[in-house]
N, C-alpha and C positions, 0 to 999 in steps of 0.2 A: 533465600532472599537476602539475608544478612551478608553473605559472601559477595553477592552481586553488588550490593550497595557499597561494600568495602572497596571493590575494584572499579566501580563506576568512575569514569574520568571527570564527570561533571557534578559529583556529589562532594560538597564541602564537609558535611558531617551528618550523622544520623543516630537515632537512638531507638532501642526497642521500647515500645510504649507499654510499660508494665510497672507493677509495684504500687505503693500507696499514692505516689504523685502522678500516676498515669492520667492521661487525658481521656475523659469519658463523656459520651454524648447521650442525651435522652432521645428516644424514638418510640413510636407506637408499633407494637408487634402485630403480626398477621391477625391475631385474635383480639386486637384492640387494647391490650394491656400496655401500660407505660413501662418501658424497659430501658436498660443502659447498654450502650455499645462502646467497646474499647478497641479502637483500631490497632493494627500490629506495629507500625513504625511511624516515626516523625522524621522527616528528611529536610535538610536545607541544602539547596543546590549551589553551584558555584556562582550563580547570579544573585543570590540572596533571597530567592523565593523559597517557599515551604511547601512540602507535600505531606498529606496524610495518606499513608500507604496501607492497603489492606490486601493480604494474600488469601486466596480462597481455593481450597482443594476440592471441597464438595459443597454444593449449593444447599441452602436451607430456605425455609419459607420467608425469613426475615431479611435476606440479603439485600433486596431492593429497598426496603424501608431503612436499613442501616446506611445504604449508599446515599439515599435522599437526605438523611439527617446529616451525614458528613459533608455533602455538597452545600447544604444550607449553612452549616457551621463555618465552612471555608469562606463563603460569601460574606458572612457577618464578621469574620476575623480579618479579612482583607481590608487594607486601608490605602486606597489609591493615592491620597494626599501625601502619605508617608512612604509610598512605594513598597508597601508590605503586601505580599500576595500569597494566598494559600490556595492549593488545589488538591482535589481528591484523586488518588490513584488506585483504581481497582484492578487487581492482578490475578486473573484466573490461572490456575496451575497449568492447564493445557497450553495457554498462550505463553506463559513464562518459559516453558520448556522449549519453545520454538524460537525465542528471541536470540538473535545472533550478535546484536550490538553490545557495546560495553559502556553504555551511558543510560542514565535514567530518562533522558529525552527519547532514546530509541524505545525504551520500555513503555513510556507514556504513549507514544504513537501506536505501538503494536496493541496496547490494551484498550485504547479509546473506543474502538468499535464494540467491544464486549460490554463496556459500561453503557453505551448508548442503547444496545440491544436489551440489556437488563432493565433499564428504565422504561423502554418502549413496551416491553412485555408486561411490566408491572402496571402500566396504565390501562391495559386491556382488562375488561371484566372477566375474560376467559384466559387466565394465566396458564393453567395446566393443560387444558384441552380445548381447542377451538373447533366447535362444530358448526359455526355459522357459514364458513366458506372454505373451499379447498385452499391448500397452502399456496399454490401458484397464484390464485386470485388475490389472496391477501397481500402477497409480495408485490404483485403488479400494481395494486392500488397505492402502495407506498412510494413507488418510484416513477409514477406517470409524469412527473415534472421533468424527468431526464430521459425517458425512453418509452416508446409506445409498447403497450402490452403484447402486441403481436411479435414485435422484434425481441422483446424479453423472452418470450416463450421459445424462440429459436436458439437461444444460447444454452450451452451446457450448464448443469446445475452449479458447478463451481463458480462460473461467471455470474450467474443469476444472484447467488448469495453475495458475491463481492459488490455488485451494483446495489443490492438492497441494503447492505451494511453501510456503504458510502452515503447513500441517500438518507438513511436514518441518522447517521452521524452529522450530516449537514444540518438537519432540522434540530438536532440536539445542540450543536455549537451555536447556531444563530440566536438561541435564547440566552446565551451567556454574554456578559458585558466584556468588551475589548478582548475577545477570544480569537485565537488564530484558527483559521479554517484549514491550515495545512494538514492536520492529522486525518481529515476526512478522505484524503486520497490514498491513504495507506492500504485499505483493502483492495484497491485496484492495481497496485504496483506489481504484485505477483502474477495476476491473470494477464495483464498486458505484456509482461515479459514472456509468459508462457505462450501466449498467442503469437507474439513476434517470432519466437523460436519455432513454433509449428509452421508458420508461413515459410520460413527458410528451409526447414526440413522437407516440406512437401514439394518444393520446387528443385532443390539442389541435391538432396540425398540420393535420388535414383541414379544420378550421373557420377557419383563418387566411386572410383575403382576399388576393388577389394584386394587386388594383389599389392604387396608392399611397395615395389618399385614404381608401378604405375600410379599408386596413390601419392607417393612422394613427388613424382613429376607433376601430378595434378595440382598439388598445393604449393609446389615450389617451382613454378615455370621460369623460363629465362626472362629476366628483366633487364638485361644489359642495354637494351635500346631505350629504356625509360630513364628519364631524368633522375638523378640520384635521390633527391628529396622525395619525389613521387614513388620511386622504387622502395624506399624505406617505409613509406606510408602503406603501400600495397602489401608489402611483406608482413607488416603488422596485422592488416586485415585478413590476409590469408591464414595467419596463425589463429586468429579468433574464429574463423570459419571452420578450421580443422578441429579446434577444440569442441565446437558445437556439433559438427557432422560426424566426426570419427570417435572422439573421446567422450562424447555426451556430457561435457562439463562446460556449458555455455557461460560466457562472461559478457555482461552488458548486452543481452540479446536485442533489446530495443535499439541501442546505438548501432549494433552491427546491421540490423535490418535497415536503418536509416542510410547506412553506407551503401547497401545493396540497391536500394531504390534510387539513390543519387547517382551511383555509378552506372546504372542501367540507362540513365537519361543522357549520358555524355556522348558526343558524336565521334570521338577519336576511336581508333581501332584498339580493341582490348587484347592484352596478352593472352596466350592460350591457357588451358586448364581452368582453374576455378574462376578466373576473371571473365573469360569468354562465356562460361556457364552462367555466371551472375548476369552478364549483359543480355544474354539470350532469354533466360527464364524470367527476369524481372522487367523486361522491356514493356510488356503489357500493363503491369501494375504501375510503372513509372508515369503512365499517361492518365492515371486516375487521381482521385482526391487523397489517396492513401499517403503519398509522400508528405503532403502538407499536414495531414492529421498527425502522423508519427512525429514529425519535426516539432509541431506545436506542443504535443504531449511531452516530448523529450526535453525541450527547452524549459517548459513550465516546471517539470520535475527538478531540473538542475537549479532553477531560480528560487523556488519556494519550498522544496522538500529536501532534496539530497544535500544541498549546500546552504539552504536557508539564507540566500543573499538578500532577500526582502521579506518583510512580514506580509502575511495574507490575512488581512482583517476586513477587507471589503466583501460584503455579502454578495453583491452583484457579480463581482469578478469571480468569486468562488463558485457561484451557481453556473455561470457561463463556462468556466473551466471544467467543472464536473460533467456538464452536458457534453462537452467536447471529448472528454476522456471516455465517456460511455460510447459515444459515436465512434471513437478510435477502436475501442474493443470490438464493437460490432463489425467494423470494416475489416479488422484483422481476422476475426473468425470467418467472415464471409470470404476472405481471400484464401483461406485454407480449404473451405468446403466447396468453393466454386469449381 
């Protein structure tokens, strides 16, 4: 963690919270005793905000109580009038190992669902073993504002968990003052890209030649009759499709799927090879609601999540967008299984 903070591009400074001057917080342990909690790190980011960071390798019975104490401490320490802001960053080891970004903002987004789930489970009277209802019934009850239980049941377990995490994070963030709703979409980024990739594979992969020469001709058709700028554009897209279909290393699959759906709807004659294949295989989907759903999701991600061009603090807008993202995931999964 110390190495990550040292290299993080948006960290101004940080310190290990240790020694006689360490910051300590009071909390009530699981057995009702008054105890003291010492978080791992204190961080100041490039924007002047502060983080209380806690790394956790193995869970203990007091993790949630410590987290609640830290969250309340941060609320009390923050001073909006003086633009002083404190936040609690809970970093499970398994999540930390999967973070690929190099900023504390990336880390915060990745870890936010884990904190929301930790606090949600702590509020339940059955934290260790829930015997009141099957797991699927419990999850469906949490997300009914965004998806019907019947539709949820039809999704793979990975997608179900993503929807449940996003919904739980929504209700967690809405309780905070002036908080951004952008992190709640983090759990759905991977599943939507995964589903978009699956749609393209299911339709295009069967037509990809296996022989090297035929495969080259398939992905590099003659574009001499195409306008130069359009030819460069198509060459770029064919390269992305080859990465996905042949090399199994997709880049921006949701964006590539958006191209496929848009290209399938065009009236001009398509060049041979991959482009004729896209035009033929995606023509039926181009007439459905899927193109608008994918484009809406893609544009929203670029505006509020990937590039953070605008702040997302409006609860209603976040609720509407999350419902649309869940609908998009359902539509993508349906396009694969249809």
